[in-house]
N, C-alpha and C positions, 0 to 999 in steps of 0.2 A: 403469614410467611415471613421469614427473616429477610431483612433488606439485603439486596444483592448489589454488587458493584463489579465492574469489569476487572478481570485479572490479566488476561492475555488474548491475543488472536494467534491461532496456530496455522501456519502456512506449510505446505509440503512441496518440495522441489527436487527435481533430479540434480540440481546444481545449487545447493544452498549458499556456497561461496559467492557465486555470481549474483544471486538474488540479493544477498546481504549487501554486496558492493553497490547495487542500484539504490537501495534504500538509504545507505550512508552517503553516497555521492550526490544523488539527485534530491533527496528529501531531508538530508541532514540528520538522519537517525544516528543513534550512538550505540555501538556494540557494548553490551553489558556482560556477556559471557558466552562460553561454549561448553557443550556437554556431549558425551557419548551416550546415546540412548539405545540400548540393545544393538550396538554396532552401527548406529546411524548418527551422523553429525547433526547436532542441533545448535544453531546460532541464535542467541537472544539479542534483540535490539530494543531500544527505547525510541519510539517514534512519536515525539511530542506528547509523551505521557502514556501512550499506548504501547504495551509490551507486545512485540512480535516474536514468536518462536518460528524459525524457519528450519525445518527438519528434512533431511535427505530421504528420498524414496528412490527405488530402482527406476531407471529410465522407461521401463515398460509399463509403469503405473499409468492408468487411464488419465487423460487430460480432461479438464472441464470443457463443456460445450461453449459455443459463442453465446454471449449475453444477448438478450435476457434469458434467465433460467430460474428455476425454483431454488431457494436457499440463499445463502449470503451472496449478493451480487456485486458489491463493490465496497471499498473503504472510503469514507468521506473525511476529508481533512480541511479544516478552516484555515484560510490565509488572510492576513490583513489587507493585502492589495493583490487582487487576482492578476492584473496586467503585469505587475512586477514579478510575480511568481512565474507566470508564463514565460516572460522574457528570460528569467534566470534559468528555468528548465531548458528553454531552447538553446541557451548558451552552453548547457551541459549535454546537448544532443538528444534531449527528451522531447519528442514531438507530441502535440495535442492529438487526441483521437476524435474529440468533438468540442465545440464551443470556441470561445466563451459565448455565453448567452445569458440573458436576463430571464429567469424563470418567473419571477414576480417582482414587483417593486421592492428594492432592498436586498435582493438575492440574485447573485450572478454565479454561474458554475462553468466548469470546463472539466474534461476528462483526459487522463493519460493512462497508458498501459505500463504496468510493471512486469517483471519476469513472471513466467508461469501463468499467463493469462489473468493476472490480478488487475482489475480495473480500479483506478483511483480517481475519485471525484474531488476537485478543488472547489471550495466554496468561499465566496466573499459575502459576508452579511453586513449590510449597512443599516444604521438606525432609522 
């Protein structure tokens, strides 16, 4: 098989503007573009090298169930200093949903919630 590499992660939201604002303000994502896709707004963001496409859906679109569930369950983001990241997010009004905790020696994690029930894991890996 030909080698694969990640291109993007596609999120769907009834309010892509609000979702994009969260990723930009809380996680320092950078907006790279906007498109109309068959009448739906798509906002493209660069989140630490991961391209996020946030696309509008009608409000009546079914919401994901509470975690854990089958399929993609969360986005994992590495940070150099978990305590500093948590403090910065708290200053922006973003609360933790769990953690921080040490999963094993050299790995600490915490979780936050993004719009549209997207869970984000923050990881600090120490050598």
